[in-house]
BAFI-3210 file (N, C-alpha, C; in Angstrom, 3 decimals, decimal comma, padded with zeros to 6 digits):
// residues 260
n [1|2|3|4|5|6|7|8|9|10|11|12|13|14|15|16|17|18|19|20|21|22|23|24|25|26|27|28|29|30|31|32|33|34|35|36|37|38|39|40|41|42|43|44|45|46|47|48|49|50|51|52|53|54|55|56|57|58|59|60|61|62|63|64|65|66|67|68|69|70|71|72|73|74|75|76|77|78|79|80|81|82|83|84|85|86|87|88|89|90|91|92|93|94|95|96|97|98|99|100|101|102|103|104|105|106|107|108|109|110|111|112|113|114|115|116|117|118|119|120|121|122|123|124|125|126|127|128|129|130|131|132|133|134|135|136|137|138|139|140|141|142|143|144|145|146|147|148|149|150|151|152|153|154|155|156|157|158|159|160|161|162|163|164|165|166|167|168|169|170|171|172|173|174|175|176|177|178|179|180|181|182|183|184|185|186|187|188|189|190|191|192|193|194|195|196|197|198|199|200|201|202|203|204|205|206|207|208|209|210|211|212|213|214|215|216|217|218|219|220|221|222|223|224|225|226|227|228|229|230|231|232|233|234|235|236|237|238|239|240|241|242|243|244|245|246|247|248|249|250|251|252|253|254|255|256|257|258|259|260]
n.u [060,413|062,839|066,376|068,466|071,094|071,936|071,809|073,598|076,072|076,278|075,433|075,817|073,928|070,564|069,732|069,085|066,392|065,805|063,296|061,099|058,360|055,006|053,740|053,958|055,571|054,224|055,464|058,111|061,623|062,845|064,622|064,475|063,033|065,302|067,317|070,582|071,901|073,188|072,782|073,807|073,682|070,981|070,759|072,174|070,461|068,211|069,279|069,386|066,784|064,885|062,677|063,227|062,613|062,726|062,327|062,020|062,598|063,817|066,388|068,717|071,451|073,182|074,693|073,415|070,937|071,624|072,815|070,718|068,987|067,465|067,835|070,369|071,553|073,859|074,264|073,468|075,410|077,219|079,732|080,711|080,828|083,020|085,206|084,929|085,354|087,994|090,354|089,180|087,535|088,682|088,258|085,454|084,747|085,579|083,775|080,717|078,447|079,761|081,251|079,201|078,121|080,351|080,487|079,055|080,076|083,036|084,970|084,696|086,494|088,991|088,453|087,931|090,006|089,782|089,960|092,537|092,531|090,212|089,327|089,612|087,822|085,469|085,181|084,575|082,091|080,546|080,405|078,724|075,908|073,233|069,926|066,402|064,110|061,000|058,934|057,352|058,606|061,520|062,360|064,024|064,273|064,304|064,911|063,259|060,891|059,719|056,915|054,557|053,639|055,515|058,280|061,583|064,210|066,915|069,028|070,795|073,610|075,304|078,549|081,363|084,956|085,481|082,889|082,267|084,052|082,875|080,433|081,247|082,274|079,922|078,336|079,564|079,272|077,160|077,590|079,103|082,619|084,585|083,968|081,714|081,185|081,638|083,727|083,441|084,754|083,327|080,699|079,220|076,438|076,155|077,105|075,243|072,971|072,442|074,384|074,105|071,349|071,548|072,945|070,921|069,375|070,560|070,825|072,451|073,227|075,657|076,957|077,664|080,312|080,682|080,603|083,105|083,620|085,283|084,191|081,773|082,318|082,261|079,731|079,501|080,362|083,809|084,706|083,028|081,676|079,633|077,522|075,883|073,076|071,309|067,849|066,940|069,296|069,968|067,962|068,721|071,214|070,333|068,994|071,120|072,481|072,288|073,457|076,005|079,454|078,968|077,968|080,033|083,018|085,290|084,310|082,646|084,378|085,417|083,083|082,474|083,920|082,586|080,384|077,232]
n.v [071,996|073,301|073,352|072,897|072,207|073,116|075,871|076,182|075,531|077,166|076,472|076,651|075,910|074,602|071,792|068,596|066,416|062,929|061,059|058,233|057,495|057,034|058,978|061,413|064,472|067,648|069,706|068,992|068,630|066,397|063,825|063,182|060,282|057,893|059,724|060,840|061,798|063,324|062,274|063,817|066,425|066,938|066,772|069,071|070,998|070,615|071,375|074,040|074,797|073,566|070,829|067,432|064,475|060,931|057,894|054,416|054,629|056,981|057,658|058,749|057,692|054,530|054,027|055,792|054,562|052,313|053,628|055,137|053,205|051,502|048,781|046,435|047,896|047,829|045,482|045,892|047,323|048,383|046,351|045,760|046,822|046,572|046,808|049,386|050,918|050,490|049,580|049,812|048,301|047,100|045,062|044,706|047,269|047,194|045,600|045,267|046,279|047,623|049,598|051,249|052,240|053,556|055,902|057,853|057,586|057,798|057,373|054,829|053,032|053,355|053,370|054,478|054,411|054,245|052,030|049,576|047,107|045,047|042,966|043,936|046,048|044,617|043,314|045,455|046,338|044,103|044,253|046,294|047,692|046,880|048,044|047,769|049,889|050,405|051,846|053,808|056,190|058,242|061,043|064,159|066,934|070,269|070,488|072,281|072,109|069,812|067,898|067,554|064,883|063,402|061,201|061,183|059,149|059,722|062,489|064,953|066,910|069,564|070,560|072,549|072,016|072,919|072,769|070,076|069,009|069,856|068,490|065,830|065,698|066,262|064,063|062,048|062,873|062,084|059,376|056,126|055,539|056,518|056,189|056,794|057,846|057,372|057,226|056,128|054,852|055,462|055,927|059,205|059,142|056,754|057,473|059,210|057,795|054,538|053,692|055,295|054,599|051,908|052,058|053,138|050,964|049,864|049,426|051,229|053,535|054,911|058,074|059,313|060,533|062,008|062,355|062,360|061,415|061,739|062,074|063,267|065,685|068,039|069,043|070,442|072,971|073,781|073,483|071,839|068,986|066,067|065,226|062,684|061,520|058,979|059,270|058,908|059,184|061,771|063,215|062,623|063,935|066,571|066,994|067,212|069,546|072,059|071,645|070,989|071,342|073,162|075,524|076,723|078,739|077,904|076,630|078,705|080,693|079,531|079,215|081,791|082,267|080,910|082,021|081,939]
n.w [021,346|023,474|023,851|026,594|026,452|023,904|024,293|026,416|025,321|023,177|020,480|016,961|015,102|014,957|017,045|015,567|015,152|014,645|013,305|013,203|011,187|009,888|008,598|006,170|006,329|005,466|002,854|003,121|002,420|-000,072|-001,675|-005,185|-006,633|-007,769|-008,144|-007,272|-004,088|-001,064|002,240|004,302|003,385|003,653|006,411|007,141|006,056|007,694|010,153|009,715|009,770|008,075|007,137|006,409|004,498|004,060|002,197|001,207|-001,449|-001,858|-000,714|-001,527|-002,018|-002,347|-000,041|001,674|002,021|003,576|005,770|006,852|007,702|006,127|005,676|004,410|001,959|000,535|-000,811|-003,353|-004,635|-007,443|-008,818|-006,319|-003,018|-001,358|-003,008|-003,999|-001,688|-001,309|-003,439|-005,916|-008,810|-011,434|-013,280|-013,278|-014,155|-016,766|-017,971|-019,916|-018,557|-016,492|-017,888|-018,757|-016,350|-015,441|-016,859|-015,508|-012,995|-012,559|-010,613|-009,691|-010,793|-009,595|-006,904|-003,445|-001,636|001,141|002,672|002,988|001,628|-000,293|001,346|003,962|003,800|003,355|005,804|007,430|006,332|006,861|009,586|010,306|012,071|010,800|010,117|010,146|009,420|011,021|009,897|007,267|006,625|007,295|009,167|009,280|011,357|012,827|016,348|017,740|016,380|017,117|017,910|020,675|020,884|019,589|019,467|019,140|017,639|017,703|018,538|016,866|017,162|015,763|015,971|017,103|017,689|020,388|021,444|021,021|022,850|025,271|025,110|025,184|027,781|029,230|028,504|029,913|032,490|034,314|034,507|035,064|034,668|031,720|029,072|027,529|025,110|021,637|018,694|015,861|012,736|009,538|007,075|006,721|007,120|008,516|011,022|012,063|011,877|011,679|013,580|016,052|016,286|016,882|019,305|020,826|021,493|023,653|027,234|028,421|026,585|024,271|023,160|019,841|018,092|014,956|011,332|010,255|007,824|004,895|002,350|002,861|003,987|002,476|002,606|004,913|007,375|007,811|010,415|011,830|013,456|014,080|016,856|017,954|019,669|021,270|022,024|024,730|026,129|025,456|026,835|029,429|029,516|029,135|031,557|033,266|032,778|034,248|036,725|036,203|035,008|033,012|033,923|035,152|035,640|034,157|031,828|030,862|029,996|027,703|026,252|025,427|023,101|021,196|019,849|018,205]
ca.u [061,259|064,096|067,436|069,400|072,444|072,223|072,049|074,766|077,319|076,204|075,434|075,617|072,731|069,589|069,787|068,192|065,837|065,538|062,049|060,474|056,936|054,259|053,104|054,896|055,329|053,969|056,495|059,454|062,592|062,957|065,293|063,631|063,294|066,283|068,336|071,577|072,026|073,853|071,979|074,381|073,159|069,655|070,996|072,535|069,239|067,378|069,923|069,115|065,373|063,995|062,329|063,571|062,002|063,290|061,658|062,830|062,897|064,400|067,415|069,841|072,503|073,170|075,182|072,385|069,929|072,140|073,054|069,452|068,298|066,583|068,424|071,716|071,456|075,155|074,236|073,162|076,451|077,833|081,144|081,053|081,167|084,345|086,188|084,774|085,961|089,431|091,237|088,444|087,315|088,963|087,639|084,036|084,637|085,845|082,644|079,736|077,672|080,669|081,572|078,035|078,056|081,553|080,264|078,573|080,779|084,392|085,803|084,552|087,623|090,126|088,023|088,119|091,219|089,487|090,446|093,720|092,219|088,795|089,034|089,411|086,574|084,360|085,006|083,886|080,708|079,860|080,298|077,788|074,652|072,133|068,659|065,236|063,193|059,660|057,957|057,543|059,438|062,433|062,272|064,954|063,751|064,870|064,353|062,184|059,663|059,246|055,569|054,477|053,395|056,570|059,445|062,669|065,164|068,246|069,206|072,112|074,123|076,455|079,324|082,777|085,793|085,207|081,574|082,395|084,708|081,867|079,430|081,868|082,306|078,549|077,867|080,170|079,059|076,309|077,803|080,344|083,666|084,818|083,874|080,309|081,138|082,451|083,980|083,734|084,929|082,257|080,063|078,568|075,087|076,272|077,397|074,042|071,848|072,382|075,236|073,354|070,124|071,952|073,237|069,650|068,826|071,283|070,368|073,347|073,717|076,732|076,847|078,516|080,909|080,749|080,840|084,525|083,646|085,871|083,292|080,632|082,757|081,955|078,387|079,570|081,391|085,069|084,981|081,864|081,465|078,332|077,444|074,561|072,728|069,994|066,978|066,893|070,550|069,859|067,163|069,592|072,190|069,583|068,704|072,354|073,140|072,323|074,299|077,309|080,519|078,534|077,660|081,232|083,866|086,217|083,609|082,068|085,414|085,480|081,805|082,462|084,497|081,734|079,123|076,630]
ca.v [071,752|074,038|072,543|073,535|071,934|074,022|077,203|076,166|075,442|078,135|075,812|077,506|075,453|073,881|070,332|067,933|065,144|061,921|060,408|057,214|057,827|056,610|060,165|062,272|065,883|068,527|070,692|068,531|068,343|064,965|063,495|062,582|058,866|057,620|060,771|060,745|062,911|062,954|062,435|064,877|067,710|067,085|067,063|070,484|071,772|070,523|072,178|075,440|075,094|072,848|069,442|066,542|063,156|059,861|056,603|053,357|054,958|058,335|057,849|059,500|056,833|053,198|054,170|056,467|053,582|051,547|054,504|055,572|052,081|050,806|047,479|046,396|048,261|047,644|044,303|046,355|048,229|047,844|046,000|045,387|047,959|046,377|047,320|050,839|051,509|050,219|049,741|049,816|047,004|047,343|044,006|045,051|048,503|046,888|044,844|046,109|046,978|048,523|050,753|052,134|052,911|054,375|057,196|058,786|057,369|057,409|057,005|053,401|052,246|053,466|053,240|055,644|054,214|054,420|050,791|049,135|045,974|044,672|042,100|044,799|046,775|043,680|043,075|046,634|046,306|043,015|044,564|047,387|047,284|047,195|048,310|047,768|050,877|049,807|052,783|054,137|057,375|058,794|062,504|065,045|068,285|070,956|070,094|073,173|071,765|068,530|067,980|066,891|063,445|062,779|060,723|060,893|058,077|060,292|063,934|065,227|068,254|069,947|071,267|072,860|071,249|073,329|072,261|068,617|068,755|070,024|067,434|064,590|065,771|066,165|062,689|061,210|063,525|061,308|057,965|055,471|055,432|057,640|055,700|056,899|058,439|056,638|057,910|055,064|055,220|055,023|056,981|060,223|058,726|055,728|058,085|059,874|056,897|053,191|053,474|055,726|053,802|050,685|052,415|053,377|049,692|049,480|049,986|052,347|053,918|055,876|059,077|059,012|061,642|061,563|063,199|062,331|060,879|062,727|062,301|064,074|066,937|069,209|069,534|070,976|073,946|073,067|073,299|071,171|067,551|065,747|064,526|062,068|060,969|058,354|060,257|058,783|059,734|063,221|063,736|062,502|065,027|067,812|067,120|067,451|070,791|073,173|071,352|070,525|072,302|074,126|076,790|077,146|079,719|077,282|076,486|079,970|081,410|078,905|079,462|083,134|082,292|080,095|082,724|081,464]
ca.w [022,516|023,535|024,434|027,531|025,963|022,791|024,852|027,297|024,559|022,069|019,177|015,784|014,404|015,768|017,105|014,612|015,621|013,628|013,667|012,373|011,109|008,705|008,046|005,460|006,663|004,333|002,520|003,481|001,372|-000,352|-002,929|-006,203|-006,848|-008,803|-008,196|-006,215|-003,152|000,189|003,451|005,138|002,906|004,259|007,824|007,211|005,809|008,894|011,194|009,383|009,931|007,179|007,443|005,303|004,636|003,243|002,212|000,608|-002,835|-001,937|000,312|-002,081|-002,553|-001,745|001,330|002,452|002,392|004,702|006,907|007,442|008,320|005,198|005,390|003,835|000,544|-000,114|-001,665|-004,713|-005,112|-008,667|-008,714|-004,946|-002,158|-000,768|-003,972|-004,058|-000,497|-001,273|-004,597|-007,166|-009,444|-012,851|-014,090|-013,443|-014,937|-018,170|-018,499|-020,600|-017,524|-015,789|-018,733|-018,774|-015,044|-015,301|-017,496|-014,490|-011,724|-012,975|-009,469|-009,397|-011,289|-008,673|-005,523|-002,572|-000,825|002,566|003,259|002,255|000,761|-000,304|002,485|005,128|003,571|003,541|007,241|007,949|005,876|007,560|011,017|010,545|012,729|009,877|010,796|009,267|009,995|011,039|009,362|005,857|006,452|008,288|009,085|009,976|011,523|013,988|017,644|018,186|015,662|017,630|018,479|021,987|020,799|018,811|020,213|018,189|017,927|017,900|018,393|016,292|017,419|014,940|016,982|016,898|018,626|021,775|021,840|021,120|024,135|026,323|024,987|025,658|029,247|029,737|028,296|030,948|033,786|035,215|034,194|035,473|033,667|030,816|027,697|027,155|023,777|020,679|017,429|014,911|011,336|008,659|006,293|007,528|007,493|009,563|012,327|012,585|011,689|012,244|014,767|017,238|016,432|017,569|020,699|021,503|021,961|024,863|028,505|028,720|025,255|024,117|022,109|018,691|017,351|013,577|010,160|009,889|006,468|003,989|001,224|003,300|004,603|001,636|002,928|006,271|007,707|008,031|011,845|012,423|013,521|014,672|018,135|017,850|020,973|021,413|022,677|026,183|026,639|025,301|027,957|030,609|029,451|029,355|032,990|034,016|032,358|035,210|037,889|035,718|034,706|032,003|034,589|035,874|034,957|033,211|030,549|030,397|029,249|026,387|025,594|024,855|021,762|020,330|019,594|016,967]
c.u [062,533|065,136|068,321|070,837|072,826|072,548|073,347|076,080|077,351|076,272|075,133|074,295|071,807|069,949|068,755|067,699|065,600|064,367|061,707|058,975|056,315|053,532|054,157|054,609|055,151|055,134|057,914|060,335|062,674|063,699|064,279|064,016|064,264|067,384|069,276|071,576|072,661|072,963|072,491|073,932|071,776|069,769|071,320|071,311|068,332|067,951|069,683|067,621|064,402|063,651|062,636|062,978|062,647|062,351|062,528|063,135|063,633|065,428|068,724|070,945|072,469|073,653|074,168|071,288|070,360|072,278|071,794|068,668|067,289|067,180|069,823|071,633|072,783|075,193|073,966|074,272|077,161|079,329|081,599|081,506|082,565|085,455|086,126|085,451|087,475|090,115|090,518|088,339|087,461|088,281|086,157|083,882|084,908|084,753|081,654|078,920|078,537|081,008|080,417|077,934|079,201|081,394|079,842|079,326|082,206|085,283|085,671|085,804|088,813|089,728|088,364|089,376|090,979|089,856|091,553|093,411|090,714|088,409|088,785|088,114|085,366|084,111|084,291|082,402|079,905|079,640|079,272|076,486|073,444|070,800|067,544|064,175|061,758|058,571|058,257|058,560|060,422|062,456|063,399|064,239|064,357|064,158|063,192|060,876|059,096|057,888|055,498|054,307|054,461|057,742|060,544|063,506|066,507|068,167|070,642|072,461|075,324|077,299|080,774|083,626|085,583|083,911|081,558|083,039|083,696|080,848|079,976|081,902|080,905|078,004|078,393|079,852|078,266|076,452|079,068|081,341|083,774|084,693|082,430|080,092|082,051|082,649|084,402|084,002|083,745|081,729|079,392|077,196|075,098|076,336|076,225|072,828|072,014|073,260|074,568|072,006|070,437|072,281|071,950|068,978|069,431|070,648|071,216|073,988|074,853|076,368|077,871|079,012|081,104|080,927|082,329|084,704|084,135|084,920|082,105|081,028|082,383|080,570|078,337|080,549|082,658|085,361|083,868|081,989|080,070|078,509|076,024|074,260|071,377|069,116|066,971|068,180|070,548|069,072|067,951|070,602|071,517|069,347|069,935|073,000|073,334|073,214|075,736|078,298|080,091|078,117|078,878|082,155|084,756|085,565|083,132|083,088|085,543|084,203|081,800|083,006|083,734|080,378|078,554|076,557]
c.v [072,578|073,190|073,370|073,355|072,925|075,420|077,239|076,125|076,386|077,480|076,809|077,187|074,723|072,409|069,745|066,624|064,233|061,081|059,293|057,490|057,232|057,779|061,074|063,734|066,734|069,491|070,265|068,380|066,834|064,770|062,912|061,122|058,683|058,649|060,638|061,995|062,414|063,256|063,594|066,256|067,977|067,366|068,543|071,365|071,764|071,355|073,670|075,759|074,345|071,465|068,602|065,167|062,182|058,660|055,606|053,567|056,282|058,571|058,380|058,685|055,513|053,246|054,831|055,523|052,764|052,418|054,949|054,437|051,387|049,463|047,579|046,643|048,084|046,403|044,681|047,207|047,646|047,582|045,626|046,565|047,815|046,862|048,838|051,507|051,361|050,557|049,798|048,418|047,173|046,301|044,314|046,271|048,285|046,028|045,803|046,933|048,012|049,762|051,752|052,927|053,903|055,766|058,257|058,664|056,915|056,961|055,534|052,604|052,257|053,232|054,474|055,564|054,546|053,165|050,231|048,032|045,732|043,800|042,912|045,584|045,875|043,423|044,247|046,601|045,238|043,320|045,643|046,891|047,641|047,217|048,261|048,663|050,349|050,701|053,087|055,258|057,559|060,301|063,152|066,385|068,932|070,545|070,981|072,966|070,420|068,708|067,194|065,388|062,696|062,386|060,368|059,699|058,649|061,813|064,164|066,689|068,492|070,917|071,477|072,021|071,629|072,703|070,740|068,246|068,821|068,888|066,087|064,571|065,584|064,742|061,749|061,694|062,658|059,811|057,430|055,510|056,660|057,270|055,728|057,629|057,617|057,485|056,867|055,605|054,696|056,184|057,984|059,783|057,582|056,395|058,862|058,954|055,575|052,977|054,028|055,022|052,542|050,947|052,627|052,120|049,262|050,101|051,187|052,822|054,917|056,904|058,763|060,313|061,188|062,688|063,396|061,767|061,956|063,069|063,184|065,461|068,168|069,775|070,227|072,136|073,188|072,783|072,542|069,652|067,317|065,029|063,982|061,278|060,251|059,197|060,143|059,297|061,256|063,829|063,679|063,656|066,377|068,048|067,489|068,810|071,761|072,910|071,033|071,674|073,387|075,468|077,372|077,989|079,091|077,114|077,831|080,809|080,848|079,193|080,798|083,160|081,405|080,750|082,256|082,579]
c.w [022,414|024,260|025,358|027,044|024,875|023,291|025,658|026,524|023,361|020,691|018,059|015,091|015,369|015,876|016,140|015,217|014,424|014,112|012,702|012,357|009,850|008,056|007,417|005,784|005,415|004,120|002,822|002,242|001,177|-001,659|-003,910|-006,387|-008,010|-008,928|-007,010|-005,347|-001,875|001,386|004,294|004,669|003,483|005,760|008,007|007,003|007,036|010,034|010,978|009,353|009,046|007,738|006,212|005,569|003,647|003,294|001,455|-000,864|-002,975|-000,841|-000,262|-002,716|-001,822|-000,292|002,230|002,892|003,598|005,943|007,608|008,085|007,440|004,757|004,817|002,332|-000,193|-001,011|-003,119|-005,314|-006,334|-008,498|-007,325|-004,116|-001,573|-001,701|-004,058|-002,873|-000,473|-002,589|-005,937|-007,756|-010,953|-013,743|-014,335|-014,353|-016,424|-018,793|-019,149|-019,600|-016,816|-016,585|-018,773|-017,475|-014,884|-015,928|-016,484|-013,165|-012,005|-011,833|-009,090|-009,766|-010,329|-007,217|-004,703|-001,707|000,649|003,361|002,375|001,257|000,744|000,890|003,752|005,003|003,808|005,026|007,906|007,590|006,620|009,041|011,331|011,187|011,865|010,617|009,768|009,894|009,919|010,452|007,905|005,671|007,607|008,079|009,875|010,154|012,757|015,275|018,052|017,422|016,115|018,297|019,786|021,924|020,002|019,709|019,222|018,615|018,368|017,791|017,922|016,544|016,509|015,745|016,562|017,859|020,091|022,276|021,935|022,452|025,281|026,297|025,461|027,187|029,820|029,592|029,371|032,361|034,765|035,040|034,851|034,314|032,776|029,359|027,190|025,828|022,879|019,428|016,400|013,517|010,532|007,849|007,223|008,007|008,501|010,936|012,906|012,545|012,413|013,474|016,020|017,398|017,230|019,034|021,489|022,007|023,295|026,106|028,911|027,413|025,318|023,047|021,021|018,054|015,917|012,578|009,925|008,481|005,498|002,847|001,586|003,791|003,777|001,911|004,284|006,362|008,096|009,503|012,570|012,343|014,106|015,998|018,209|019,112|020,903|022,337|024,200|026,823|026,528|026,462|029,259|030,656|029,681|030,843|033,809|033,748|033,511|036,414|037,498|035,537|033,730|032,597|035,308|034,985|033,897|031,835|030,017|029,637|027,834|025,582|024,856|023,427|020,762|020,146|018,255|015,913]
res [m|k|s|k|i|a|e|a|v|n|l|r|y|s|p|v|v|i|l|f|t|d|e|k|p|e|g|a|l|q|f|k|e|g|r|r|g|c|v|v|s|m|l|t|a|a|a|k|g|r|t|a|v|f|d|r|k|t|y|g|c|i|g|g|g|a|g|l|g|f|g|n|t|y|t|n|f|p|g|g|i|e|y|f|l|s|m|g|n|r|e|f|c|e|s|e|k|g|r|e|i|l|k|n|r|p|h|l|i|h|g|e|a|y|k|k|t|p|e|l|a|r|s|f|i|e|s|l|p|y|y|d|v|p|t|e|y|i|v|f|k|p|l|d|k|l|l|p|d|e|k|p|e|v|v|v|l|l|a|t|p|d|q|i|s|a|l|v|v|l|a|n|y|g|r|h|g|g|d|n|v|m|i|p|w|g|a|g|c|h|s|i|g|i|i|p|f|n|e|g|r|s|d|s|p|r|a|v|v|g|l|t|d|v|s|a|r|k|y|l|d|k|d|i|l|s|f|s|v|p|y|k|m|f|l|e|m|e|d|n|v|e|e|s|f|l|t|r|e|e|w|l|k|i|k|e|r|n|q|p]
***
């Protein structure tokens, strides 16, 4: 499938589709069981033409399991995820189990300081729209590799600020109001996974601007954010491209400086 949106805004990379499936694609990238990895690195690989696959044993990290929709994997976080997101858990890190884990994850003792207190972090974790994927696998692959019988859950566009601006306008073009896009705080995988998955359940889903996660930014170009769209909303936006501002002079002048 070719995207009118990708062409109209001059995307640098291919749109990526996220699929639920019980069939493992041949030759797909996959984290090794028990090995850490970041879901966003796989998203980047898919945007560059590769296919990536995840299952309940190969989602890269505890946050990746939750972000991709394999349930609330945060219940398994050593020392408590609410402490890791905030001020760390020194008491746990001084325990026998904690000292062993600390050898490979020294940042556990101080935490990430993304939330001011464990209580605030806990409220965030409890508010996430956890998802239980109904299939064995989740697949990331370029939109142009989508097969006719495949229906993705979400389409992820990696875009520059100019392009994000255009996508926000297009998302609101055929809708009432001006709040048809959200930019929630959370992990990178939340913003491309469970949050847009949850929006896809709505009769009037919103798009999600994401990859504002500082910990995930190293896997991206410095000028790139994500724009994740539930599939039915993506098709709606595709249908509106040719009649919208994307064919008008105001946008075309901006488009020229976003050559891929």
